[in-house]
C-alpha distance (Angstrom), angle and dihedral (degrees) to the residues before:
residue distance angle dihedral
M1 . . .
A2 3.81 . .
D3 3.80 103.2 .
F4 3.81 116.2 -156.7
T5 3.82 97.6 170.7
S6 3.83 104.6 84.6
S7 3.80 118.9 99.3
L8 3.80 95.0 -154.7
Y9 3.78 87.8 118.4
L10 3.80 97.7 171.1
D11 3.82 93.7 38.0
M12 3.80 93.8 -118.2
R13 3.82 100.0 160.3
H14 3.82 104.2 158.7
P15 3.81 103.4 -152.9
S16 3.80 112.2 -157.5
R17 3.79 93.9 -104.8
T18 3.83 90.0 61.9
I19 3.81 100.7 53.9
G20 3.80 101.5 51.0
A21 3.76 130.6 -127.7
W22 3.79 129.2 -58.6
P23 3.81 128.9 -158.0
Q24 3.82 91.9 -132.7
L25 3.79 137.7 -6.6
T26 3.78 93.0 -125.8
T27 3.79 138.7 3.2
G28 3.77 93.3 -133.7
K29 3.79 88.5 -120.4
P30 3.80 127.3 110.5
A31 3.78 116.8 -111.2
A32 3.80 89.5 -113.9
L33 3.81 88.5 67.5
E34 3.79 100.5 33.7
P35 3.80 123.9 0.4
P36 3.81 114.4 -142.1
A37 3.78 117.1 -92.7
H38 3.81 113.0 -83.4
A39 3.83 92.4 7.0
A40 3.80 93.5 116.6
T41 3.82 92.5 48.6
L42 3.80 91.2 50.4
A43 3.80 91.7 46.8
R44 3.82 91.6 53.1
A45 3.80 90.2 50.5
L46 3.80 91.0 50.4
A47 3.80 91.3 49.4
R48 3.81 89.8 54.7
L49 3.80 92.0 45.6
T50 3.80 95.0 51.6
G51 3.81 95.3 41.2
C52 3.79 98.3 -110.4
D53 3.79 133.1 126.4
S54 3.78 98.3 -124.2
A55 3.81 142.9 0.5
V56 3.80 143.6 -170.9
L57 3.81 132.7 -158.6
L58 3.81 125.2 -119.5
P59 3.82 131.8 -177.8
S60 3.83 92.9 -115.1
T61 3.78 143.2 -11.6
L62 3.81 88.9 -105.4
H63 3.81 90.1 62.1
L64 3.80 89.1 42.4
F65 3.80 98.3 53.8
F66 3.82 94.4 39.7
D67 3.80 90.5 55.8
L68 3.80 95.1 39.3
F69 3.80 94.9 53.7
E70 3.80 91.2 43.3
M71 3.81 89.7 54.9
M72 3.80 92.3 46.5
R73 3.80 91.7 46.1
R74 3.79 89.6 68.2
D75 3.81 89.8 59.5
G76 3.79 93.8 57.8
I77 3.80 108.8 -104.2
S78 3.76 142.0 169.2
L79 3.81 117.2 -143.8
H80 3.79 121.0 -137.5
I81 3.79 109.8 -168.2
D82 3.78 125.4 -162.2
S83 3.81 103.8 -129.0
G84 3.80 90.8 -131.0
A85 3.81 94.9 52.9
Y86 3.80 115.7 132.2
P87 3.83 112.8 -92.5
I88 3.82 96.7 -114.1
A89 3.80 94.0 64.4
R90 3.81 89.0 43.2
W91 3.82 91.3 52.9
A92 3.79 89.5 54.3
A93 3.80 89.8 47.9
Q94 3.80 90.3 51.9
R95 3.81 89.5 54.7
A96 3.80 89.7 50.8
S97 3.80 88.8 50.0
A98 3.80 90.6 53.4
L99 3.81 86.9 55.5
G100 3.78 92.3 53.5
V101 3.80 106.9 -87.7
P102 3.84 112.2 140.9
I103 3.79 112.2 -122.7
R104 3.78 131.4 -163.1
V105 3.80 126.0 -177.7
F106 3.80 120.7 -149.0
R107 3.79 133.4 -168.5
H108 3.80 116.2 -76.5
F109 3.82 114.1 -83.4
D110 3.81 90.7 -17.7
A111 3.80 107.1 142.3
A112 3.79 93.8 -170.5
A113 3.81 90.9 52.5
A114 3.81 90.5 48.9
G115 3.79 90.7 51.1
A116 3.78 91.1 49.1
S117 3.80 90.8 50.0
V118 3.80 92.4 51.7
G119 3.80 91.1 44.5
A120 3.81 92.7 51.0
A121 3.80 90.1 55.5
A122 3.80 95.9 44.3
A123 3.80 94.9 96.8
S124 3.81 90.4 61.3
G125 3.80 91.4 70.9
L126 3.82 89.9 -133.5
R127 3.78 120.8 134.4
P128 3.82 111.0 -107.3
V129 3.80 119.3 -125.5
I130 3.81 117.2 -170.0
V131 3.81 114.6 -157.3
T132 3.80 119.5 -160.9
D133 3.77 145.1 143.9
G134 3.78 113.6 -105.2
F135 3.80 92.0 -136.2
C136 3.80 130.2 12.5
P137 3.82 114.2 -145.6
S138 3.80 90.9 -169.6
C139 3.80 95.4 65.2
S140 3.84 95.1 18.3
R141 3.80 95.1 -125.9
P142 3.80 136.1 127.5
A143 3.79 117.4 -127.9
P144 3.83 118.1 -104.3
L145 3.79 89.3 -111.0
R146 3.80 97.9 165.2
E147 3.79 91.4 56.1
Y148 3.81 92.8 45.3
L149 3.79 90.1 49.0
R150 3.79 92.6 51.1
F151 3.81 91.5 55.7
V152 3.81 95.7 51.0
A153 3.80 99.0 36.6
H154 3.80 90.9 54.7
A155 3.81 88.9 56.7
G156 3.81 97.6 40.5
G157 3.80 92.9 -106.2
R158 3.78 134.7 123.1
L159 3.79 141.6 -109.2
V160 3.82 112.0 -136.5
I161 3.80 113.9 -162.1
D162 3.80 126.4 -167.4
D163 3.79 96.6 -151.2
T164 3.80 98.9 173.8
Q165 3.81 93.8 122.5
A166 3.79 96.5 44.2
V167 3.82 102.3 44.8
G168 3.79 108.1 94.9
I169 3.82 93.7 18.3
W170 3.81 114.3 52.5
G171 3.77 120.7 54.0
V172 3.77 144.6 152.5
R173 3.81 123.5 -34.8
P174 3.83 107.3 -8.5
T175 3.80 113.9 -146.5
L176 3.80 134.2 177.3
P177 3.83 92.7 -93.4
N178 3.84 91.6 40.4
A179 3.79 101.5 37.4
Y180 3.81 94.7 173.8
G181 3.78 95.7 43.5
Q182 3.77 125.0 -126.0
G183 3.78 132.8 -53.9
G184 3.81 102.8 16.3
G185 3.80 93.0 -118.1
G186 3.79 95.1 143.3
S187 3.78 136.6 -129.3
L188 3.81 100.1 -20.8
R189 3.80 90.3 53.2
L190 3.80 91.0 46.3
C191 3.81 92.0 51.3
Q192 3.82 93.9 35.3
I193 3.80 91.5 -127.7
R194 3.78 125.2 155.8
S195 3.80 118.0 171.4
P196 3.82 138.8 143.4
H197 3.81 86.4 -132.4
V198 3.82 92.7 66.5
V199 3.81 125.2 88.3
I200 3.80 123.0 -173.3
G201 3.79 123.9 -156.5
A202 3.79 117.6 -179.1
S203 3.77 143.8 157.9
L204 3.80 115.6 -135.7
A205 3.81 91.1 -152.0
K206 3.81 95.4 101.1
G207 3.80 115.4 42.3
F208 3.81 93.6 19.9
G209 3.80 100.8 31.7
A210 3.82 96.1 -132.7
P211 3.84 118.0 119.9
V212 3.79 98.3 -137.5
A213 3.80 130.5 107.6
V214 3.78 130.5 -133.4
L215 3.80 129.9 -157.5
A216 3.80 112.5 -159.8
G217 3.78 132.2 -179.7
S218 3.78 142.1 102.9
A219 3.79 118.7 -12.9
A220 3.80 90.8 -117.2
L221 3.80 93.2 53.0
I222 3.81 94.6 46.5
N223 3.79 92.2 46.6
R224 3.80 90.5 52.0
F225 3.80 91.9 45.3
E226 3.78 90.9 54.5
Q227 3.81 89.1 54.8
C228 3.83 94.6 45.5
S229 3.80 104.3 36.8
G230 3.78 113.4 118.6
T231 3.81 90.6 -165.8
R232 3.80 90.7 60.6
V233 3.81 88.0 56.5
H234 3.81 104.5 35.9
A235 3.83 106.3 29.0
S236 3.78 135.3 58.6
P237 3.80 113.9 -96.2
P238 3.80 122.7 -122.1
S239 3.79 110.3 -64.5
A240 3.79 125.5 -109.0
A241 3.80 88.9 -111.6
V242 3.82 96.4 57.9
I243 3.81 92.2 42.1
Q244 3.80 91.1 54.2
A245 3.81 91.0 44.7
A246 3.80 90.4 52.1
A247 3.80 91.4 47.6
R248 3.79 89.2 51.5
A249 3.80 89.9 49.5
L250 3.81 91.6 54.8
S251 3.79 90.2 48.4
L252 3.81 90.7 51.6
N253 3.79 89.7 45.7
A254 3.80 91.2 54.5
T255 3.82 93.9 50.5
Q256 3.81 104.5 28.0
G257 3.79 107.5 10.5
D258 3.80 100.4 101.0
E259 3.80 91.5 45.7
R260 3.80 91.2 49.6
R261 3.79 89.9 49.9
R262 3.81 91.2 50.2
R263 3.81 89.9 52.2
L264 3.79 90.9 46.9
A265 3.81 92.2 52.0
A266 3.81 90.1 50.5
L267 3.80 89.6 50.7
V268 3.81 91.8 51.2
R269 3.81 90.9 48.7
D270 3.81 89.6 52.3
F271 3.80 90.3 48.9
Q272 3.80 91.7 50.4
R273 3.79 91.6 49.2
R274 3.80 92.6 51.8
I275 3.81 95.4 43.2
G276 3.79 91.1 45.4
A277 3.79 88.1 59.4
T278 3.84 88.7 63.6
G279 3.80 90.0 60.2
V280 3.81 95.3 -109.9
A281 3.80 114.8 130.3
V282 3.80 115.4 -118.7
P283 3.83 127.7 -151.8
Q284 3.78 118.9 -91.8
S285 3.79 89.8 -130.5
L286 3.81 123.5 82.3
F287 3.80 91.8 -144.1
P288 3.83 107.3 138.7
V289 3.81 93.5 -117.6
Q290 3.79 101.8 80.6
G291 3.80 109.5 -167.5
L292 3.80 111.6 -164.5
V293 3.79 122.9 -162.6
A294 3.79 110.5 -135.9
P295 3.80 115.9 -124.2
R296 3.79 115.2 -96.5
G297 3.78 111.5 -74.4
A298 3.81 94.8 17.4
D299 3.79 113.0 115.7
P300 3.85 110.8 -135.4
G301 3.81 92.7 -145.1
R302 3.78 92.0 52.8
L303 3.80 90.9 48.3
Q304 3.80 89.6 50.4
R305 3.80 91.7 52.9
C306 3.79 91.8 46.5
L307 3.80 90.7 51.9
G308 3.80 89.2 49.6
T309 3.80 91.9 56.9
Q310 3.80 87.1 57.3
G311 3.79 93.8 51.6
V312 3.81 98.2 -99.8
E313 3.80 114.7 122.6
I314 3.81 118.7 -160.6
A315 3.80 138.0 153.4
V316 3.79 131.3 -120.0
V317 3.79 109.4 -137.0
Q318 3.76 128.9 -164.0
G319 3.77 113.6 -108.7
C320 3.78 114.5 -112.8
D321 3.79 117.2 -105.9
G322 3.79 94.8 -2.2
W323 3.79 97.4 -42.9
Q324 3.80 117.0 147.0
D325 3.80 116.4 -83.7
R326 3.78 113.8 -95.1
L327 3.77 138.6 -144.8
A328 3.80 101.7 -120.0
F329 3.78 117.9 -150.0
V330 3.81 105.7 -175.0
L331 3.79 108.7 -158.3
G332 3.78 128.3 -158.0
L333 3.77 140.6 164.0
R334 3.80 89.3 -94.8
H335 3.81 88.5 74.2
T336 3.79 120.9 96.0
P337 3.81 130.8 -153.4
A338 3.81 86.5 -104.5
D339 3.81 89.6 58.6
L340 3.79 90.3 54.5
V341 3.81 92.6 48.4
R342 3.79 89.2 50.2
A343 3.79 92.7 48.2
A344 3.80 94.1 50.9
A345 3.80 93.2 46.3
A346 3.80 91.9 47.3
L347 3.81 91.7 49.0
A348 3.80 91.5 50.6
T349 3.80 90.1 51.0
A350 3.80 92.3 45.5
L351 3.79 91.9 51.7
K352 3.80 91.4 52.8
T353 3.80 92.8 45.4
V354 3.79 95.1 48.5
S355 3.81 91.3 44.1
H356 3.81 90.5 54.6
L357 3.81 92.0 46.5
T358 3.80 91.5 49.1
A359 3.80 91.9 49.0
A360 3.80 90.3 51.0
L361 3.81 93.8 55.8
């Protein structure tokens, strides 16, 4: 089986023998009373990596965004949600809405629509908060973060970025040899943005292979969040195991990260070349999630099942903001050239099979 569904892009797996021993998984105390060992050190390293002043760890991005929007709600805010934002941030926004926060949704990665949304709410006197993903793997585009930031900063608001996809992949100054840039710090590093109006929320479970979340931003915001967070009082903190896995990931990133990203970009280029030979259009971006639009008349679900019968496992993902569903091939350094050959051959066969079935109906 050639599996193209795992988001461990850089193949950071962290088997137990590589992350050392720990005396206990958890202290049994909430982080508000006693943060886990090494959590503060890891948070500082993540703040530096992402280009922020300060950071704090959370068990998941769901906990993170619930607490973040609850804290902001007390300041008097209006939420402006990019329609393509990942569901977890939208779930947290829906909770905030139930508690009285006005919400507007604007067209995916449309800076003019975001500006119009913020402008329409200006008379309310509430501080605007734009919520967006830093990078969308569905349409293979980065968010127009500078434009979003200009709208909220002018009104004393904030830009909240779910950067789960970008952290570990995108970095500073992409070039042809280094297509993802350097460092793997995510969207702020890619766009060279540093602002007290920006807040980053991200899971490290994809690029870095550690299921722990980080909230990063200004020192004042993070300090206040630590005082206000309900999760840090009522939920278990990240375990010793995930903290040590994340620390290992940052160590690997510092010594091997850019080389891994170069190899990953070469793998994606090879994939695009082979898939392009089947006649299917490939994304312009080299992001490791390659979303392919099925030819007209070919049902993506049927193509997925046909690929599965040939030993190639993929996902079908919903198109962002009403875009057509895509066949998602998620690439990582675990894949071999043989996997890519198999995937291209299986796709070519699936296209013929589905075309014949469709013609017979």
